[in-house]
C-alpha positions in Angstrom: -81.8 -10.1 -54.8 -79.2 -12.9 -55.3 -75.8 -13.1 -53.6 -72.8 -14.3 -55.8 -69.7 -14.9 -54.1 -66.3 -15.0 -56.0 -63.9 -17.0 -54.2 -60.2 -16.0 -54.9 -59.0 -12.4 -55.7 -56.4 -13.1 -58.4 -56.8 -12.4 -62.1 -59.9 -14.5 -62.5 -61.4 -13.5 -59.4 -61.0 -9.7 -59.8 -62.0 -9.9 -63.5 -65.1 -11.9 -62.4 -66.6 -9.5 -59.9 -66.2 -6.6 -62.4 -68.0 -8.4 -65.1 -70.8 -9.6 -62.9 -71.3 -6.0 -61.5 -71.5 -4.6 -64.9 -73.8 -7.3 -66.1 -76.2 -7.5 -62.9 -75.9 -3.8 -61.7 -77.1 -2.8 -58.1 -79.9 -5.5 -58.0 -77.7 -8.2 -56.7 -75.1 -8.7 -54.0 -71.5 -9.4 -55.3 -68.9 -10.5 -52.8 -65.2 -11.0 -53.4 -63.5 -13.3 -51.1 -59.7 -13.4 -50.9 -57.1 -14.7 -48.8 -55.4 -11.4 -48.1 -56.2 -7.6 -48.7 -54.4 -7.3 -51.9 -54.4 -8.3 -55.7 -51.0 -9.4 -57.1 -50.4 -9.2 -60.8 -48.6 -12.5 -60.9 -47.3 -12.3 -64.5 -44.8 -9.8 -63.2 -43.3 -12.0 -60.5 -40.2 -13.0 -62.6 -39.2 -9.3 -62.6 -39.8 -8.9 -58.8 -37.4 -11.7 -58.2 -34.5 -10.0 -60.0 -35.3 -6.5 -58.8 -36.6 -4.8 -62.0 -40.1 -4.5 -60.1 -41.0 -3.9 -56.5 -43.8 -5.7 -54.7 -45.5 -2.0 -54.4 -45.5 -1.6 -58.2 -47.5 -4.7 -59.0 -50.0 -5.0 -55.8 -53.2 -3.2 -55.4 -55.0 -2.9 -52.0 -58.6 -4.3 -52.4 -60.8 -3.1 -49.4 -61.3 0.6 -50.4 -61.3 -0.3 -54.1 -64.0 -2.9 -53.9 -66.1 -0.4 -51.7 -65.8 2.2 -54.3 -67.3 -0.1 -56.9 -70.0 -1.3 -54.7 -68.5 -4.8 -54.3 -68.4 -6.5 -50.8 -64.9 -7.9 -49.8 -63.7 -10.3 -47.2 -59.9 -10.9 -47.1 -59.8 -13.4 -44.3 -59.5 -16.5 -46.6 -61.9 -19.5 -46.8 -61.3 -22.3 -44.3 -64.0 -24.5 -45.9 -66.6 -24.7 -48.5 -69.9 -26.3 -47.5 -71.8 -26.6 -50.8 -74.8 -28.4 -49.4 -75.3 -25.4 -47.1 -74.4 -22.8 -49.8 -71.9 -21.3 -47.3 -68.2 -20.4 -46.9 -66.7 -20.8 -43.6 -64.1 -18.2 -43.0 -60.8 -18.4 -41.2 -62.0 -16.0 -38.7 -65.1 -18.2 -37.9 -67.6 -16.0 -39.7 -69.9 -17.5 -42.5 -70.8 -16.2 -45.9 -73.9 -17.4 -47.5 -74.4 -17.4 -51.2 -76.9 -18.2 -53.9 -74.3 -18.6 -56.5 -70.5 -19.2 -56.1 -67.5 -18.8 -58.7 -64.4 -20.6 -57.4 -61.4 -18.7 -58.8 -58.8 -19.7 -56.1 -55.8 -20.3 -58.3 -53.8 -23.4 -57.1 -52.3 -24.9 -53.9 -48.6 -24.9 -54.4 -47.8 -28.5 -53.6 -44.2 -28.0 -52.4 -44.6 -30.9 -50.0 -44.7 -33.4 -52.9 -41.0 -33.3 -53.4 -38.8 -33.4 -50.2 -36.8 -30.1 -49.8 -38.7 -28.2 -52.3 -39.9 -24.7 -51.7 -39.2 -21.4 -49.9 -40.6 -22.3 -46.5 -38.5 -25.1 -45.0 -37.0 -26.1 -48.4 -33.9 -25.2 -50.4 -35.4 -23.7 -53.6 -37.1 -20.3 -54.4 -40.3 -19.6 -56.1 -42.1 -17.0 -58.2 -45.6 -18.1 -57.8 -46.5 -15.5 -55.4 -45.4 -12.0 -55.3 -44.1 -12.4 -51.7 -42.0 -15.5 -52.9 -40.4 -13.5 -55.7 -39.6 -10.6 -53.3 -37.8 -13.0 -51.0 -36.1 -14.7 -54.0 -34.7 -11.1 -54.9 -32.6 -11.2 -51.8 -31.1 -14.6 -53.0 -30.5 -13.1 -56.5 -28.3 -10.4 -54.8 -26.5 -13.2 -53.0 -25.9 -14.8 -56.2 -24.4 -11.8 -57.7 -22.1 -11.2 -54.9 -21.0 -14.9 -54.9 -21.7 -16.5 -58.2 -22.1 -20.3 -58.8 -24.5 -22.8 -60.4 -28.1 -22.1 -61.0 -30.9 -24.6 -61.6 -34.3 -23.4 -62.8 -37.3 -25.6 -63.8 -40.3 -27.5 -62.6 -41.4 -30.5 -60.5 -43.7 -33.3 -61.8 -47.3 -32.3 -62.1 -46.4 -28.7 -62.8 -48.9 -27.2 -65.0 -47.6 -23.6 -66.0 -44.1 -23.8 -67.5 -43.8 -20.3 -68.9 -42.7 -18.5 -65.8 -39.9 -21.0 -65.3 -38.6 -20.2 -69.0 -39.1 -16.5 -68.2 -37.2 -16.6 -64.8 -34.3 -18.6 -66.5 -33.9 -16.2 -69.4 -34.5 -13.0 -67.4 -32.1 -14.2 -64.8 -29.5 -14.8 -67.7 -30.2 -11.2 -68.9 -29.7 -9.6 -65.4 -26.5 -11.4 -64.6 -25.1 -10.2 -67.9 -26.0 -6.6 -66.9 -24.2 -7.3 -63.6 -21.0 -8.6 -65.5 -21.1 -12.2 -63.7 -22.9 -14.3 -66.0 -19.7 -16.0 -67.0 -19.4 -17.2 -63.5 -22.9 -18.7 -63.2 -23.4 -22.2 -65.0 -27.0 -22.5 -65.8 -29.3 -25.7 -65.9 -33.0 -26.1 -67.0 -34.6 -29.0 -65.4 -38.2 -29.9 -66.7 -40.8 -32.8 -66.8 -41.7 -31.7 -70.3 -40.9 -34.2 -73.0 -39.2 -31.6 -75.0 -38.2 -27.9 -74.6 -41.3 -25.7 -75.6 -43.8 -28.4 -74.9 -45.4 -25.9 -72.2 -47.9 -28.5 -71.2 -49.6 -27.8 -74.4 -47.6 -30.0 -76.9 -46.1 -26.8 -78.1 -47.6 -23.9 -79.8 -46.4 -23.0 -83.3 -42.6 -23.5 -83.2 -42.1 -23.0 -79.5 -39.9 -26.1 -79.6 -37.1 -24.5 -81.8 -37.6 -20.8 -80.5 -37.0 -22.0 -76.9 -34.3 -24.5 -77.7 -32.6 -21.8 -79.7 -32.8 -19.3 -76.8 -31.5 -21.7 -74.3 -28.6 -22.7 -76.6 -27.5 -19.2 -77.4 -27.5 -18.4 -73.8 -25.5 -21.4 -72.8 -28.3 -22.8 -70.6 -28.0 -26.7 -70.4 -31.3 -28.6 -70.3 -32.7 -32.0 -69.2 -36.3 -32.9 -70.3 -38.5 -35.8 -69.1 -36.9 -35.0 -65.7 -38.5 -36.1 -62.5 -37.3 -34.2 -59.5 -37.2 -36.5 -56.5 -35.7 -34.5 -53.6 -33.6 -31.4 -52.9 -31.0 -31.0 -50.2 -29.0 -27.9 -49.3 -27.0 -27.1 -52.4 -27.9 -30.2 -54.4 -30.9 -31.2 -56.5 -31.7 -34.8 -57.2 -33.7 -36.0 -60.4 -34.2 -38.9 -62.5 -34.2 -38.7 -66.3 -36.8 -41.1 -68.0 -37.1 -42.5 -71.5 -40.2 -42.0 -73.7 -42.0 -44.9 -72.0 -41.4 -43.5 -68.4 -38.6 -46.0 -67.6 -35.7 -44.7 -65.5 -32.9 -43.6 -67.9 -30.2 -41.8 -65.8 -30.0 -40.6 -62.1 -28.9 -36.9 -62.0 -27.5 -34.8 -59.0 -26.8 -31.2 -59.6 -25.1 -28.9 -57.3 -26.5 -25.2 -57.1 -26.0 -21.9 -55.1 -29.5 -20.6 -56.3 -32.5 -22.6 -57.5 -36.0 -21.7 -58.6 -38.3 -24.8 -59.2 -42.1 -24.4 -60.0 -44.0 -27.0 -57.9 -46.9 -29.2 -58.7 -50.2 -27.5 -58.6 -53.4 -29.0 -56.7 -56.9 -27.7 -55.6 -56.9 -25.6 -52.4 -57.6 -27.0 -49.0 -60.8 -25.5 -48.8 -62.4 -27.4 -51.5 -60.2 -30.6 -51.0 -62.0 -34.0 -51.1 -65.6 -32.6 -51.8 -67.2 -35.4 -53.6 -68.6 -34.5 -56.8 -67.0 -31.1 -56.9 -63.3 -31.9 -57.3 -61.1 -34.5 -59.0 -58.4 -36.6 -57.4 -56.1 -33.6 -57.3 -58.8 -31.3 -56.0 -59.3 -29.2 -59.2 -62.9 -28.2 -59.7 -65.0 -30.3 -62.0 -67.0 -28.3 -64.6 -69.3 -28.7 -67.7 -69.1 -26.9 -70.9 -70.7 -23.9 -69.3 -68.0 -23.5 -66.4 -70.8 -25.1 -64.0 -70.0 -27.9 -61.7 -72.2 -31.0 -62.6 -73.2 -31.9 -59.1 -73.7 -28.4 -57.5 -75.1 -26.4 -60.4 -74.9 -23.0 -58.4 -71.1 -23.5 -58.4 -69.1 -22.2 -61.2 -65.2 -22.2 -61.7 -62.7 -20.4 -63.7 -58.9 -20.3 -63.8 -56.0 -22.4 -62.6 -58.5 -24.2 -60.2 -60.4 -25.8 -63.0 -59.9 -29.4 -63.8 -58.6 -29.8 -67.4 -57.0 -33.1 -68.4 -53.5 -33.1 -70.0 -53.2 -32.4 -73.4 -51.6 -35.8 -74.0 -49.8 -38.4 -71.7 -46.3 -37.5 -71.0 -43.4 -39.8 -69.6 -43.4 -37.5 -66.5 -46.7 -36.1 -65.4 -47.6 -32.6 -66.6 -50.7 -30.5 -66.4 -52.3 -28.2 -68.9 -51.8 -24.5 -68.0 -54.6 -22.1 -67.9 -53.3 -18.7 -69.3 -54.8 -15.0 -68.9 -56.7 -14.6 -72.0 -58.1 -18.2 -71.4 -59.2 -17.3 -67.9 -60.9 -14.1 -69.1 -62.8 -16.1 -71.6 -64.1 -18.4 -68.8 -64.9 -15.3 -66.8 -67.2 -13.9 -69.6 -68.9 -17.1 -70.2 -69.6 -17.6 -66.3 -71.0 -14.1 -66.2 -73.4 -14.7 -68.9 -74.4 -18.1 -67.5 -75.0 -16.9 -64.0 -77.2 -14.0 -65.3 -79.3 -16.7 -67.1 -79.7 -18.8 -64.1 -80.9 -15.9 -62.0 -83.5 -15.5 -64.7 -84.5 -19.1 -64.4 -82.9 -19.9 -67.8 -80.4 -22.9 -68.7 -76.8 -21.8 -69.4 -76.0 -21.4 -73.0 -72.7 -19.5 -73.3 -69.3 -21.3 -73.7 -65.9 -19.9 -73.5 -63.4 -20.3 -76.4 -60.4 -21.0 -74.2 -58.2 -19.1 -76.5 -54.6 -18.3 -75.5 -52.6 -15.0 -76.2 -49.4 -15.2 -74.2 -46.3 -13.0 -73.8 -43.3 -14.5 -72.4 -40.5 -11.9 -71.4 -36.8 -12.7 -71.5 -35.6 -9.4 -70.1 -34.2 -8.2 -73.5 -36.7 -9.9 -75.8 -39.2 -12.7 -75.7 -41.7 -15.1 -77.3 -45.3 -14.6 -78.0 -47.7 -17.3 -79.1 -51.5 -17.5 -80.1 -53.2 -20.7 -79.5 -56.9 -20.7 -80.8 -58.2 -22.5 -78.9 -55.5 -23.3 -76.2 -56.2 -27.1 -76.2 -55.4 -28.7 -79.7 -56.4 -29.3 -82.4 -56.3 -25.4 -83.1 -57.5 -23.0 -85.8 -54.4 -20.8 -85.1 -51.2 -22.2 -83.9 -48.6 -19.5 -84.0 -45.4 -18.2 -82.2 -42.8 -15.6 -82.7 -40.0 -13.9 -80.8 -38.3 -10.5 -80.9 -37.5 -7.5 -78.7 -41.0 -6.3 -79.4 -42.4 -9.0 -76.9 -40.4 -7.3 -74.1 -42.1 -4.0 -74.7 -45.6 -5.6 -75.1 -45.2 -7.5 -71.9 -44.4 -4.1 -70.0 -47.4 -2.5 -71.7 -49.7 -5.4 -70.9 -48.7 -5.1 -67.1 -49.4 -1.4 -67.1 -52.7 -2.0 -69.0 -54.0 -4.7 -66.7 -53.2 -2.9 -63.4 -55.1 0.1 -65.0 -58.2 -2.2 -65.7 -58.1 -3.5 -62.2 -58.0 0.2 -60.6 -60.7 1.5 -63.1 -63.1 -1.7 -62.9 -62.9 -2.2 -66.6 -63.7 -5.6 -68.0 -63.1 -5.7 -71.9 -63.0 -2.3 -73.4 -64.0 -1.9 -77.0 -60.5 -1.2 -78.1 -59.0 -4.5 -76.5 -61.8 -6.3 -78.0 -61.3 -4.9 -81.5 -57.5 -5.5 -81.4 -57.7 -9.1 -80.3 -60.6 -9.8 -82.7 -58.2 -8.7 -85.4 -55.9 -11.6 -84.1 -58.8 -14.0 -84.3 -59.1 -14.1 -80.4 -62.5 -13.8 -79.1 -63.9 -14.8 -75.6 -67.1 -16.7 -76.5 -68.0 -19.4 -78.9 -70.5 -18.5 -81.4 -74.1 -20.0 -80.8 -74.8 -22.8 -83.2 
């Protein structure tokens, strides 16, 4: 019997344990290791931040659920990974030994890289965690009661820009419903070289689509923006030119701000030679496997992926939901092969299918694969995206509660769109 530990209980981790359980059955020990006792559906956080969802609606308790499906669970959180000893040192002092490990932790939110940034000790809000979003909702109500300028955006080295656009546009929609939008000047500040870049050099016509949305909603924007520090009620940033040289210094006053931070790898893996890159993301080969520690695999946001292209202000490449699920499926096949003494042979497609909600509409895009050049490069907007995003939320939460992986109907629908999880064998 092999023990396979999955470190991280988010979208990647929860999908990984279910797929491993389905593939390996009862013959092997599967352990899910989280840093709390709950699963959070992160894509719904912008809704939590404006009160159209509550925490309880998008959170699932894990201990009893994992027990139901024969998966061990530990929610103490990992203090340190010891790959040479094949152990996880937990925050409560216990140790979990493994034969194979999948790192699916998501990122460390590096608020400390910009002075004054973040919800704890800083002056900006966050939607990166559900608890952060719930706290931000209280600030949203204060904004409605006492309207004033709003700044939304991202810091240098951010690598998932979609939620910033979602929050800005959902906020616009909700402020209109509260009849105070006319009293709230809004600004979008981003390190992207152009609106709709998304860390992906755009998908389809996201540049025109998102510029049009911001313009129609009277949201002013600054691109190539390097946020340098935040003080109470004021954000400071430098706008640079296409060569990265300082172009203009900006100060923008605000009564409410939500800035996505830079992402890094988590402290439990930081600085492990051969495992991580300089920002502590996990190094992998074509089979999701670490080149040095070949019993360690990684999926999701914590994976080291180089930027799509150099940008004047540093940006990272996002790892979206369907892309993560393709990593999970490939990892499952490769661990099953390793247990049988075979070399890995399965590669993920890294295809992206994304829905960005704006509260009353949205933009959908399909990038096959996510990293260019692409076979499919499509984007579209409409009210249908808002409906589709709500349906996807309900569907994914159902999959978590029912231990589903990729039902046949999901596979068939996505296949018709050209999206499959695994590369065809050559």
